[in-house]
N, C-alpha and C positions, 0 to 999 in steps of 0.2 A: 504493501499497499506505500500512495506517495504521493505528488504531487508532481501538476507538468504543466506548461505555457510552453509560446510559442509564437517566430512569429513568419510570413511569408511575405515575403518581394515580389510583385512584376520585373520592375528595375533592382540593379543591381546595386546592393545596400550604398549608401556613398562614404558613410564612415565605420572602420570596422572597432575601433576600439567605443561609438556610440553605443552600434549592436550588441558588442559588449557590454555594456555596462546599465546599459537598457534592460539584456535576459537577467544578471544581476541582479537588481531592480523587481522582477517580474518574481524569482527566485524567492526573494526574502519575503514578499507579500504573502506566501505560501508555506514559508520553513516549517511551520508546526505541522505540517501535514509531512515531510517528510525527515523531522531529528535527527537523521546520518549519517545527512552532511549529503552536498546541493557539487550540481555543476552545470556547465554548456556548452553548450558547441556550436557551431555557424560556418556556415561557406557562403557565396557571394549573394544567396536569393533567399536564403531561409536559416534561421535560430531557431534549435529549442534547449526547454531548460529541464532542470528534473532535481527533487527533493526525494531527499531518500528517509526510506521508513524497514528496514532490514527486516527479511521474516522466510526467505529463502535464499538460502548461499550467503552467508555473512562476510561473502571476502570480498577484497576490489576490483575481483573481475566481476563482480555484479553491478555494478555500478553504470547510470546511465548519465545522460544521452548513451548509447549503443550502437557500432556497428556491427552487422552480419560478417561475415569471414571475408570473403568478396569485397567488403569495400561500400555498397552499392545504397544501402541501407542503410538510414540510420532513424531511430527509435528512443524517444518518451514515452514511455506507460506506470498507467496506473493501475491497481486491481492483483488480485490473484486467479492462478486458470490453477483448479482443481485437478483436471485432467492433467497437464501437460508431461506428468512422465508417461504414461503411456506416446501423447504425442511425438515425444521424443527418439521415443523406439522405433516407431511408423516414417521418423523422418529418418533418423540414422540407417531405415531399412534403405531408405529413396538416396542415398548416399549425400544427407547433407550431415557434417560435421558441427563438433558443438564441442567450446571454449571452460562456460560455467556449467551450472547446475541451474540455473533458475531456469523460471518461466516468460522472461524475459526475452532468451536466445532464443526459446520454444517457437513464439509470436514471429518473429525478424525471418529465422528458415521460413516457416508454416507460411508465410504471405510466401518466400521467392519459391516454394512450391504450390503454392495452391493460388495465390492472386488474393482477391480479395474477400474469395472465398473462408480464404482462413476461418474469419469469423463464423463461421457455420459449425464450425468442428473446437473452438474453446466451449470449454464449462465450468465456469466461475460468473467474478465481476470484477469490467477491465472500463477506462477507456482510453485509449494512446492514440498517440500522432506517430506515423510513421514517413518520412521525407526521401524517395526514390531520386540519387541526384542524379544518375541518365537523364532519369523524364523529366525535372524539376516537375515534381509533380506530389502533392499531399494527401495521402488518405486517413481519414481519420474514422476511428468504433465506440462505441459507446452499449455495451453491455445488454442484456434481452427483458431487463427488467426496469434500469436504469438507478441501481447501489451506487456506478461510479456515476460524479458530476463533469460536466463537455460544453464550455463554454465558448463560440466565436464569435467575432465580427469584423466585418467587413470594414475599412479606415484610409481613403483616398487608394494610392498606389498595395499600400500594406492588407494581409487578412490573421488576423489576430485570434489566439486562444486562449484558452487556459481550463482548470478544475474550480479553479475559483475567480469571478467576476473582476474580484478587485487587479491581479494580475493585465488581467487587459485593459482599465480604467487606466494601468501606469505608464501606457504607451504616451509622450508625448505628443501633449494636446487634444488627447480624446476626449471627450468633451460627458461630464459627467449631466445628464439632460434625467428628468425622473419622463418614463412613459407612461403614461393619463391611463391608456390601454389598460393594460399590467395591471395597474392599482386597482383598477373597477374590475379586473377578475378577483384584483385577490380581496379587495371590501364584501367577494359572492365565498371565495372559495378558501382564505386564510393563507392561501398563498398565490403564485402567480405560477402559470399555466405555461408549458412551454409550447411553442420554439419562443417566446416571450422572455422577455427577463425587465426589469423592474429602470432599464436605464432602455436612453434610448440607442439605436446602431446597437445590441449585445443581442444574441437570439442564445437558446439551449439548444442544443440536439439531443434528442428527442430518444429514450428508450429503442432497443434497436433499431436503429441508424446508421449507418454511416456515409460520411461526407469527402469529397474529394476533389481537390483542387487542384486545380490544373494551367500549367507554363501559364496563361492569359490574364491568373485571377478569378476564369470564373468556376463558377463550383457547381456539385450536382448532390442531392442527399437521394439515400436509397436505401429501404425499408429492406432489414435482410429471414426477422422473422414473427411470425406471428402468434401467438396461444390461439390453440383450437376453440372455436365456440362451444360455447356448455350446450350438452345436450345432444351434438355428434355422438355417435354409434358410440358405444364399449369396446375394445379390444373383443375380437371374436365374438359379437352382434347384439351378445342377452349380457342380461347384466344380472352377476350374482355376486352378493356381497358380500363374503366368508370370501370370497376368491380379490376385491377389491384390496378390504381388508386386511389381506395377506401382503396384496403386492407393495400396497400403499408403505405398510409397516417393514417394507423390503427396500424400499428406496429413499423412503426419509433414516435407517438406517445407514444406509451408505451415504449418501450425500451431508450426515454426519461423523461419515467416518472420512471420508474427503477432507473436510474441512476442519479438521485433528491434524492436520499436513502442516508443521511450524519449524523453519532452526530456530523459534527463539518459546517463552513463556505465553503459553497462554487459560483460557477460563473464561467465565459464563456471564454473562447480567440472567440473572433470576428474580423473575418480581414474586411468584408463585400462584400467575395464570397459568392457567394448561401448557402454553406451545412452549415458554423456556423451560418449565419443565421438565417436560420430553424431551428437548435437548439436552438437558441436563444427566437426566434421566442415561440417554444412551450412551455422550461423552464419560458416561461411568461405566460403561459398560468395556469404553475401548481404550479407557488409558489406562498406561500401567497405576499409577501415583492417583491420590484423593485431585477431583477436580475444582477449582479456585471458584466459588461461585461468588457474586458481586449485586445487595439491592439495594432501595433507595426506598426509603419511610417517612411521612409527615406523622408530625402529632393531631392527628384527625383521622379516626378511626372512619371512619367512609373513604379515603382514601390508603388509605393502610394497609398494603399489603404484604409487610413482613410478616406474621405471623403462619401467613399458607410460607413462607419461599423459609421459612427455616424448618418447616416440615419436612419440606425433599429436601433440607440442607442435612439434616440431618437421616431423612434413609439413608440418603447416598454415602455418606460420610464424609460430605463437603470442607473446604473447607473455607470458610463461610464468613463476610463482610459485610455490615453494615452501614448507612450514613442518613439521616436525619436534615429535613430540609425545613426552615424555617423564614417566615417573612425576608431578614435580614439577607437569604438569597440573592433579593433583587440588585442588589451590588456589583451582580456582575451580568446584568443589565443591557451594557456597554462595550463588554466583551462577546455580549452572542450577536448585539446589531453587529458587530465588526463582523464577526465570523459566517455568516451570513451573506450579508451583503445587498441581500435584500430585502422589504417587508415579508418575513415570517411570521404566523398568528398562533400560531399549533402550544401553548402555553407549558406543554409538556416537553418543551424544549430546555428547559430552565433544570428538574429531576436528569434527563440524562445527560447532565453537561456536567451536571456534578457526578451518576454514579460512572461518567468515563475515565474523570479526576480517579473516583479511590484506585477505581480499577489499575486505570495506568499505572499506579504507583505498586505493583505487581506485576502484574502481566503486559504484555506488552499486542495481544491479542482477546478478544471475543466476539463468543458463541453467544447469536440472539433468539426470538422467537421470533422475528417477526417473519410477515405471512403468513403465519397462521391463517389468524380469520378471513384476510380479503381469500385465501386456496379454498378453505374446510368451512367458508359461513358461519363464522364467530360473530360477526356484529348486532344490535338489538335490533337494527335497524333492517334489516333482512325480515324478520321478525312482522316486522311491519311493512316489508313492499308486500311480503305473500297476502295481510290480513288484506293489504288496501287491494288487492289483485280480487281477492273473492268479494269481496266486496260489490269492487264495480259490475258485478255478474248480477246483481238483480236488478230487476229493473228501475231507470229511472223515474219511476211517478213515484215509488218509493220509497228508492236513496233520496231526494226529495224533503220528501216528510218527515222522514227521521231526520234531517241534517232541520229541519224544523224544529222540533220538539227539541232537540241536543241544543237549537243557539249556536252562538257564538259566542268570541272574548276569548280571554284569558284565565279568569275567572272562573273558581272551583273546582271539588277534587281534584282530585289528582289522573283519577279514572275518566273522567268527565271529559278532562282537559287531554286526553291522549284519545278519545274517543271522536271530537270536535278535532283534531290535529289530521285524524285519522282520516273523518270522510270531512273534509276540506281538500276543494278543490279537484272531485273526484271524476272530472268532466276534462282536465287538461292531462296530459300527453305524462308519459313515463316518467320520460328524462327532467317534464316540472315537477315534476310530485319527489321525484330520487333529490329532485337539488333543494327542498323543501325541506329535508329532512340531516343532506347537509350545509344548506348553503348556510351564509354568516349574517346575510342584511339583503333582503326581501326590496324586489325594485319597488313597494310602497316605503322603508325606512328610509333608501337612500336619495330618494323622492325630497323628505327634509329635511334627508345630511346633508345631502350634498351643496357645496359648494361652488360656487362660480366656474371653478379648473373642473370639477369634474360633471354637473349639472351636465352639459352639452351630450357627457353618452348616454344620457338615459334617454328613451327606459330601457335600451337594452339592457338583458341583467345578466348577461357573460352565459347562460346558460345555453345559447348553441353552443358550446365548447361539449357537451354530451354528447349531444347530435351524431347518431349513426351506432353510439353506442348500448341501441337497448335497441337494434330489430334481431336480435338470434330468439330464434322459432323456439321456447326456454321456459321454465317460470319466471315469474317477478325478481324473486330472488337472486337467483343465478343471474342473472341480467343484474339483478343492483350490485355485485360481487364482480362481474366485468367490467362495467361502469368504474369499480371501487381498484382497483388490477390496474386499470389505464389513465385513472387521476389520479386518489389518493393516493394510493401505495409509493407512485412513482418523487411525486412531487413536493408530495408532508412525509409521511414514516419517514422515504429510504434517503430524502435529502436531509434532516434533520439528524436520520441518525448520522453519515456521511459527516456535516459539518462538527454537530457534539465533541463523536469521537476523535475526528480525525482534528481537531483544535489542541486536543493532548497527546496525539502520535498515539494514537491507538485504533490497531482498526478490527472491523464490524464484519462478524462475518454470519451469514444469517444460512441455511439448511433448508427452509421452507423457500426458500428464492431459490433452490437447484431446479431448472427449466426444465428437466426431463422427470422431477416434481412433480411440477405446477401442468405440464402438459398430463400426468395421469391424474392429478387429481377435479384436473377442464373438463373429464370424459365420464366422470362419475355422474349422476343423473344429478340434478339436486335435489328430488325427493328423498335419496339420501343423506345429502348434507343437514339437509332442515328437516327430518324426520321430525313429521309434526309440528311442533313446536320446539322445537330442542334445539341449538343451537350446538354446531359440529359434533354431527351426532357419531361420523363415520369415525374423525379424531379419537373424540371421547372413548370407542369401543377400543381403539388401538391404543390410547393413554390406559383405560382399567387394568390389568397388569404391572404396569408402571410406578401409578400413583396413588396416593390416599382417594379414597370413593369420594371425603367431604368433599376436596380440591376440587377434583371434576366434578359435581353434580351443585356446590356450592353458582352462586348469580354471577354473568362478569361484573368486573369491574373495570371503568375504564381510567386508563395513568393518568389522571386528573394531576391535576393540584390547587391548594384550597384557595383560589384567587380571589373569591366569593367576600369568603371571610379577610382576605387582608387586607382590598378592597375596601372595605366596609370599619375596618377597624386601624391597622397599622402604617397601612399605605394608600387611604385614602388625603393627605395630601402630596402624597408622590406624586398622585393619579393628576389633579386638581391641577400643578405645578406645570407637566410636560401641555397636559391638553388643552388647557384655557391660560397658557402663555403669551404674552405677547406675536410672538413668532407665529406658534401657531397659529394664531390669527386672522393674522397677515397675513398668510400664506394662500390662503381662497382654494384651499382643498372639502375644509366640513365647516357646516354651519357650525358655530361654536358656540351658541344658543343652545343647539339641540344638545351638543355632546354635555352643555352647564347641564339639562333639564336631565340629563342621564345617568352623568354621577348622582346626583341630586338624590330620587328616584331607590338609585340602588344601597346608596348611604345609610338612608330612610330605612329600606324596608320595604319600601312600596314594593319594588320590582326589582327583576335579580338582572341586572344590564352585561354580568361583569367578562363575558367571549366579548359582549360586541366589543368593552373595554378597552379589551387586551386587546385587542383588533385594531384598534384604532390607537391605542400608548404606539403598539411596534414601530404600526405605517410614522407616527411622529419623531420618535426617535432616532427611526431613518434615515429621514427628511435633514433631522438637524447634526446625522452623525455626514453623510454622506452627499448630502446637498449644500446647505448648508453654506457649508468652508467651501474656501476658496482654494486651498489642499487638498489633495489626496489624504483622508486619517489615517492616520498611525494607530496599529494595537496598544487597544488601552490595558494600563495596568489590571492585569490577576491580581482578583485580590484572596487570599488561603482558602483554599475550597476548606480544606480536610486535616 
């Protein structure tokens, strides 16, 4: 796991010293991703930078940028290829020679042998750029699910790229201007949807895509992989649950085993949920010593899963570590805003940042349970979308009568509010109904909230980005999971884990995101994942021999943060100081009077606006750091975390 950056120019670089200095600056801004060393390389038309986090082959031979044996290609690469040993043997049999034991050299020789089709053979997570010195052509690729980030920009005669946006922004003269369309998306999703970024002129390469830059500066992108559409026939034509359970269990165990390959110490994030607990159980089976596990918690029972994590740790004799997050954790917000480089509204980034810091004190690699909910239908919204599908089969006149009986509004008992939410907009498209479950601000809220800068983007609600994700001929819950895999998973969960872990030089590996396992899970009928109303039914069956029953059958807890309480008590002044500052009022993005009312209602207990207020706060902090200043911001001092 590392950091990459670089530049390609249509015309020769005018000054070798100048390009070297710029490449070093690009590398320094992502040094946290690779604390074990950095290096640069350039010729007359291209420059590559690399910061190294040594995981496989710790020798100096593994340094990058790396040349192939013939000296035709140069690579800068971030990630891990878990089947690199098998590919190396295949390439050796084809006559290729290797000077290192790295997976980096496998990509180089693989490109020599298979060209751009090398990506089809890689099993792992990756983002890389490969320069062809003879053809003056750049080839870039990003892994299938989006575990590793890759941004790029065209600026005059140069093409820039990097693991993080900040490397691109350091190019001399590159403007830092907010992309209002991207911010409009952010207000809906809490993240920016690729290919957009929060900066005008900077794009993000979507998952499962390659990009080739030609000598004239033109570039083309290509999608090289697609997850099977839910509902496609299972292998063999007919579905057998017992066989599927065995196949999934075996594939998951293989995915875990492959991710234990490392020349440095490794451990696991253990939340106490099913996904991370299963991963720890399988790690214990394949590890010679005690697995090192790491948990985060709060002094609020509704958010604290540490008792369940301890039960798993005791069952498998792990070397367990815990950390408790308190309101003073907000002192790391400037660091988070700098690390992400664009607005990011998922508050769980805060505890993951902390648990990554704790974990990095002991190990360099940590396995996680990310991807279990999306692949095996674990979110409560899948139950809701299934209920909506059933409700929409009721004749329209009866639905109208029922809606009239239960009324409208957000007041009333919890069950009544849920019924109103389920039956609301029953005539809308499926993607629009999905958006109401995952969206932060709807069009009506934006109309009152938006200031003059964002108001022209209305009435569009950014929901068109979901078009095409609900076309599969399968159940509504499976379609919602399909949408999550293509939006929420890469742009929220995986971005969050990459940024927060790599901020501390920690590599996070996710067995549930093995593409072979994902393909297998996608072909299983949705009704087997969501059996009756039981979420993650098939995975729970697999977990029963491995985990305590009370852990498996307990209600799902989201990995949340007690910001509702914090914003009413310890942090109410912090919130108002930023969202109602003179700069925020003058910016013209948000109607300050509406925000002031939201804060007052939340603090008084009249309403709950904590998620919306956090979303607004993170955007304001981003503006303050990345747009308002005349100079590119430097990394803030990191407070003592553990």
